C-alpha positions in Angstrom: 0.1 0.1 0.0 1.6 3.2 -1.0 1.1 5.9 1.3 0.7 9.9 -0.8 1.6 12.3 1.1 -1.4 13.8 3.0 -2.4 15.0 6.6 -4.1 11.7 7.3 -3.6 12.4 11.1 -5.9 15.7 10.6 -8.3 13.8 8.8 -8.4 10.7 11.0 -8.5 13.4 14.3 -11.7 15.2 12.4 -13.1 12.0 12.4 -12.9 11.2 16.0 -13.8 14.9 16.8 -17.2 14.4 15.0 -17.9 10.8 16.6 -16.8 11.9 20.4 -20.2 13.0 21.3 -22.0 10.2 20.3 -23.4 7.5 23.4 -22.4 4.5 22.3 -23.0 0.8 24.3 -22.6 -2.5 23.0 -26.3 -1.8 21.5 -28.5 1.2 21.0 -28.9 4.3 18.7 -25.6 5.5 19.7 -24.1 2.5 17.6 -26.2 3.2 14.8 -25.6 6.9 14.8 -22.1 6.1 14.5 -22.0 3.7 12.0 -24.1 6.2 9.6 -21.3 8.5 9.9 -18.8 5.6 9.1 -20.9 5.3 5.7 -20.2 8.5 4.6 -16.6 7.2 4.3 -16.8 3.8 3.1 -19.4 1.1 1.9 -20.6 -0.4 4.9 -23.2 -2.7 5.6 -25.0 -2.4 8.9 -26.7 -5.8 10.6 -29.5 -6.1 12.8 -28.9 -9.5 15.3 -32.4 -9.6 17.1 -32.4 -9.5 20.8 -32.6 -13.4 22.3 -30.5 -14.6 19.5 -28.0 -17.4 20.1 -24.3 -16.8 19.6 -22.0 -19.7 20.5 -22.3 -19.6 24.2 -23.9 -16.5 24.5 -27.4 -14.6 24.1 -27.5 -11.4 22.0 -29.2 -9.1 25.0 -31.6 -6.5 25.4 -31.1 -3.4 23.3 -30.5 -0.2 25.7 -30.8 3.3 24.4 -30.7 6.6 27.1 -32.0 10.0 26.4 -31.7 11.6 29.9 -29.9 11.5 33.3 -29.5 13.6 36.1 -29.0 13.9 39.7 -30.7 17.4 40.6 -30.4 18.9 44.1 -33.3 20.1 46.2 -32.6 24.1 44.6 -33.2 22.5 41.2 -29.4 22.8 40.0 -28.0 19.2 38.5 -25.3 18.2 39.9 -24.6 15.3 38.0 -25.9 15.8 34.0 -25.9 13.2 31.4 -25.4 15.6 28.6 -23.0 17.3 29.7 -20.6 13.9 29.9 -22.1 10.6 28.6 -19.9 9.0 31.1 -21.8 10.1 33.8 -24.3 7.3 33.4 -23.2 3.7 33.7 -23.8 2.0 30.6 -26.9 -0.1 30.6 -28.6 1.2 34.1 -31.9 0.4 33.9 -34.7 3.3 34.4 -35.1 5.2 37.7 -36.7 7.9 38.7 -36.2 8.0 42.9 -35.4 10.6 45.8 -32.5 9.6 47.8 -30.6 11.2 50.8 -26.6 11.6 50.1 -25.8 8.6 52.1 -28.0 6.4 50.0 -26.5 8.2 46.8 -23.4 7.5 47.3 -23.7 4.1 47.3 -24.3 4.1 43.6 -22.0 6.5 42.4 -18.7 5.6 41.2 -15.7 7.9 41.4 -12.0 7.7 41.0 -10.1 8.6 44.4 -6.8 9.1 43.3 -8.0 10.9 40.0 -9.7 13.6 41.8 -11.2 15.3 38.4 -11.6 12.6 36.3 -15.2 10.7 35.5 -14.8 7.0 35.5 -16.5 4.7 32.6 -18.3 1.5 34.1 -21.0 -0.8 32.5 -23.7 -3.2 33.6 -24.0 -5.3 30.4 -25.7 -8.6 32.2 -26.8 -7.8 35.4 -30.1 -5.4 36.4 -28.3 -2.3 38.1 -28.0 1.4 37.6 -25.3 3.7 39.0 -23.6 7.3 38.0 -20.5 8.1 37.5 -18.5 11.4 38.8 -15.7 13.3 39.7 -14.4 12.5 43.3 -13.9 15.9 43.7 -17.4 17.0 42.9 -19.1 14.3 45.0 -16.6 15.4 48.1 -18.7 18.7 47.5 -22.1 17.8 47.4 -24.1 18.9 50.7 -26.3 17.1 52.5 -29.5 16.9 50.8 -32.3 15.0 49.0 -31.5 14.2 45.3 -34.0 13.9 42.6 -32.1 11.3 40.7 -33.5 10.2 36.9 -32.3 8.0 34.4 -34.6 8.1 31.3 -33.0 4.8 29.8 -35.0 1.9 27.8 -33.9 -1.9 27.9 -35.7 -4.1 25.9 -36.1 -6.4 23.2 -34.4 -5.0 20.1 -31.1 -6.2 18.3 -27.3 -5.9 18.0 -25.9 -3.6 15.4 -22.6 -3.8 14.0 -21.1 -2.7 10.4 -19.2 -4.7 8.0 -17.2 -3.4 4.8 -16.2 -6.4 2.3 -13.6 -5.1 0.1 -13.3 -8.0 -2.7 -9.8 -8.6 -4.2 -8.4 -11.3 -6.5 -8.4 -14.0 -3.8 -11.1 -15.1 -1.8 -8.7 -15.4 0.9 -9.3 -12.7 3.7 -7.6 -9.9 5.6 -9.5 -9.6 8.8 -9.9 -5.9 10.6 -11.6 -5.4 13.6 -12.2 -2.6 15.9 -14.8 -2.2 18.9 -17.3 0.2 18.7 -19.2 0.3 21.8 -17.4 3.0 24.1 -19.0 6.3 24.7 -16.9 9.2 24.5 -13.8 7.7 24.8 -11.1 9.2 22.1 -8.2 6.3 22.3 -9.9 3.5 23.8 -12.6 2.9 21.0 -12.8 6.1 18.4 -8.9 5.5 17.5 -9.2 2.2 16.0 -12.6 3.0 14.4 -11.4 6.2 12.7 -8.0 4.0 11.4 -9.8 0.9 10.3 -12.6 3.6 8.3 -9.7 5.2 6.6 -7.6 2.0 5.9 -10.7 0.6 3.9 -11.0 4.0 2.4 -7.4 3.5 0.8 -8.0 0.1 -0.2 -11.1 0.8 -1.6 -9.0 3.1 -4.4 -6.5 0.1 -4.4 -5.6 -3.5 -6.3 -6.0 -5.7 -4.2 -4.6 -9.3 -3.7 -6.6 -10.4 -0.7 -10.1 -9.1 0.4 -10.5 -7.2 3.1 -13.3 -7.4 5.8 -13.6 -4.8 8.6 -15.8 -4.8 11.2 -16.8 -2.7 13.4 -18.2 -4.5 16.2 -19.1 -4.3 20.1 -16.7 -5.7 22.2 -17.1 -9.0 23.4 -20.5 -9.8 22.3 -20.2 -8.3 19.0 -17.0 -10.6 17.7 -18.9 -13.7 19.5 -21.8 -13.0 17.4 -19.8 -12.1 14.2 -17.9 -15.6 14.7 -21.4 -17.4 15.3 -23.0 -16.2 12.4 -20.3 -16.5 9.8 -18.5 -19.5 11.4 -18.8 -21.6 7.8 -18.5 -18.7 5.7 -16.4 -16.0 6.2 -14.1 -17.6 8.7 -12.8 -20.3 6.8 -11.6 -17.8 5.0 -9.4 -15.5 7.1 -5.9 -16.2 6.6 -4.6 -12.9 8.7 -6.3 -10.4 10.9 -5.6 -7.3 13.1 -7.9 -5.9 16.0 -6.9 -2.2 16.4 -7.5 -0.4 19.7 -6.1 2.5 21.6 -3.9 3.7 18.2 -3.8 7.6 19.1 -2.0 8.0 22.0 1.6 9.7 22.4 3.2 6.5 23.2 5.0 3.8 21.2 3.5 1.3 19.1 2.7 -2.1 21.2 1.5 -5.2 19.0 0.6 -8.7 20.5 0.7 -11.9 18.9 -1.6 -14.0 17.7 -2.1 -17.0 19.7 -0.3 -19.3 17.0 2.8 -16.7 17.9 4.3 -17.1 14.7 1.9 -16.5 12.1 2.6 -14.6 9.2 1.1 -11.1 10.4 2.9 -11.7 13.8 6.2 -11.5 11.2 4.9 -8.8 8.9 4.2 -6.7 12.1 7.4 -7.6 13.8 9.5 -6.6 10.6 7.4 -3.7 10.1 8.2 -2.5 13.3 11.8 -3.2 13.2 12.1 -1.3 10.0 10.7 2.1 11.1 13.4 2.7 13.9 11.2 3.5 15.9 10.7 2.1 19.9 8.0 -0.3 19.9 7.1 -3.5 21.6 6.0 -6.7 21.1 4.1 -8.8 23.0 3.2 -12.9 23.4 -0.9 -13.6 23.1 -2.4 -13.6 26.6 -6.7 -14.6 26.6 -7.2 -11.0 27.8 -7.9 -7.9 26.2 -9.9 -6.9 23.0 -11.5 -9.3 20.7 -8.4 -10.7 19.5 -8.7 -13.1 22.5 -12.5 -14.1 20.9 -10.8 -14.7 17.2 -7.7 -16.6 18.7 -10.0 -18.8 21.2 -9.1 -22.5 20.7 -12.1 -23.5 18.6 -10.7 -20.8 15.8 -7.6 -20.0 16.7 -7.3 -17.7 13.8 -4.2 -15.5 13.1 -5.2 -12.2 14.0 -3.2 -10.0 16.4 -3.8 -6.6 18.1 -2.2 -3.3 17.1 -2.1 -0.9 19.6 -0.2 2.0 21.1 -0.2 2.4 25.2 -1.9 -1.0 25.9 -5.4 -0.3 27.6 -5.1 0.1 31.3 -1.3 0.9 31.3 -2.2 4.7 30.6 -3.7 6.7 33.7 -6.5 7.9 31.3 -7.9 4.6 30.1 -11.7 4.4 31.0 -11.8 8.0 32.2 -13.1 11.4 30.9 -9.2 11.9 30.6 -9.5 9.9 27.5 -10.5 12.9 25.4 -9.5 14.7 22.4 -6.7 16.6 23.8 -5.0 12.8 24.5 -5.1 11.7 21.4 -2.6 13.5 18.9 -3.0 13.7 15.1 0.9 12.9 14.7 0.1 9.3 16.6 -2.8 8.5 14.7 -0.8 9.1 11.2 2.0 6.7 12.8 -0.3 4.3 13.7 -1.9 4.4 10.4 1.1 4.2 8.5 2.6 1.2 10.4 -0.6 -0.6 10.1 -1.0 0.5 6.3 2.5 -1.1 6.0 1.6 -4.5 7.5 -1.1 -4.7 5.1 1.4 -4.3 2.3 3.7 -6.7 3.3 0.8 -9.2 3.8 -1.0 -8.3 0.6 2.4 -8.0 -1.0 4.2 -11.2 0.0 4.6 -14.0 -2.5 6.8 -16.9 -3.3 8.4 -17.3 -6.5 10.7 -20.2 -8.1 14.3 -19.1 -9.6 14.2 -20.8 -13.1 17.8 -20.7 -13.9 18.7 -22.1 -10.3 22.2 -23.7 -11.2 24.6 -21.2 -10.3 24.0 -17.0 -11.1 22.2 -16.1 -14.2 24.2 -13.6 -16.3 22.4 -10.3 -15.1 24.5 -8.0 -16.8 23.2 -8.8 -20.4 19.7 -8.7 -19.0 20.5 -5.4 -18.1 20.1 -5.6 -14.3 22.8 -4.3 -12.7 22.5 -0.6 -11.9 18.7 -1.3 -13.0 17.3 1.5 -10.4 19.7 3.9 -11.2 20.2 7.0 -9.1 24.0 6.5 -8.1 26.1 3.7 -7.6 25.5 3.2 -4.2 21.5 2.3 -5.0 22.6 0.7 -7.7 24.7 -1.9 -5.7 22.3 -1.9 -3.0 19.5 -3.3 -5.5 22.1 -5.6 -7.2 22.5 -7.3 -3.6 18.7 -7.6 -3.3 18.3 -9.2 -6.8 21.0 -12.0 -5.7 19.4 -12.5 -2.5 15.8 -12.8 -4.0 17.5 -15.4 -6.8 18.8 -17.5 -4.2 16.2 -17.8 -1.4 13.4 -18.1 -4.4 13.5 -21.7 -4.0 9.2 -22.2 -3.8 9.9 -22.5 -0.1 10.7 -19.0 1.1 8.3 -16.2 0.7 9.6 -12.5 0.0 9.0 -11.4 3.8 11.6 -14.1 4.1 14.0 -12.5 2.0 13.4 -9.3 3.5 13.9 -10.8 6.7 16.8 -12.7 6.2 18.8 -10.1 4.5 17.6 -7.3 6.6 16.4 -5.3 3.6 13.2 -3.1 2.7 10.1 -4.8 1.7 9.7 -2.8 -1.2 12.7 -3.3 -2.6 12.7 -7.0 -2.4 9.2 -7.2 -3.9 10.6 -4.4 -6.8 13.8 -7.4 -7.3 10.9 -9.9 -7.7 9.2 -8.0 -10.2 12.2 -7.1 -12.7 13.3 -10.9 -12.5 10.1 -12.2 -13.1 9.7 -9.6 -16.3 12.9 -11.1 -17.2 11.8 -14.9 -17.2 14.3 -15.4 -14.3 11.2 -16.1 -11.5 8.0 -17.9 -11.8 5.5 -16.6 -9.3 4.0 -20.0 -7.2 0.2 -20.3 -6.4 -0.6 -18.9 -2.9 
């Protein structure tokens, strides 16, 4: 994938800004409104799965929507207002209309005592419960009073909504890109992955593709379980590589979490791209905790799906708080994540296997005009000549271009170019995937 010069970081940030105010959860109209915005950018099919549908060992839950919520003091002042921050209400809180003393109210409020001014993000998807969230400083300032408590929400049969963008390629084999779409106003943990996936799909849509690509925008856990259940016999067997993208906009360095397989091609492609970039990065082994990679990598599927992120979930203090806002994500970090994800996909899409048609000794390259083929001075020519020799030597039907790039510590684009030149001169033949 060739990235043209553009302010991609600003475009990503603008999309995050557009989506930030919406109140998303694992179901509901906030998800639908989010997907409608994404449909302006990419060809997105919106799927609705009815509540009560059995999906593997789970059941699609009732749909939750919220219109208003507040805690109001006796003087009429709203001390907590859902419209000021959608984090103020625990996601999936059932409807409430009551009057409570401060003492009783405190048992229904979550705060962060170690982060006095931040509002925590809390959920209660599969329990009959309700609660508010507010800053610890604001709670400490509440006077003894009787408070009107109101949550105008609904929890009733409906559906789980997710989005799917399918881009057909030359092959039916697929690369799967997944991001979670179930968080409210959290810019890094949620929206950065959504924005990256959207603009990657937009870019791929304009390019020729060897693999087919499937982008899914799903609620965490229940969304991937639902998608796997509905596609177990169709799309799932076609997945050859995959990435979950999350927490991709913070100022930390990139972290890649390997697949359960540990040495899948996507693992090697990610490690190669990050090493070639020359920036700080970290590689982590798979663990059955995190984002939806743990569902795709569950033993019954064991798909080669890794996770691309910057600072991992739970390891930055802003995680799941109101501090994960538009000031926390950086256009430069978003652009860096985008370019590295795009490079990983490029390696996967361009990674081919060739057979040297003249394997006994080196073929005479000079008479074919292959010395100095790139021009640009002796150093460039010598580097390309060496790459040609690497490609010729290891194109034995067993090694891929990524194998050669790794062994020779060579830029992948240069290895690909050498293979294309050699194939043009009849010295290589591409083998079936």
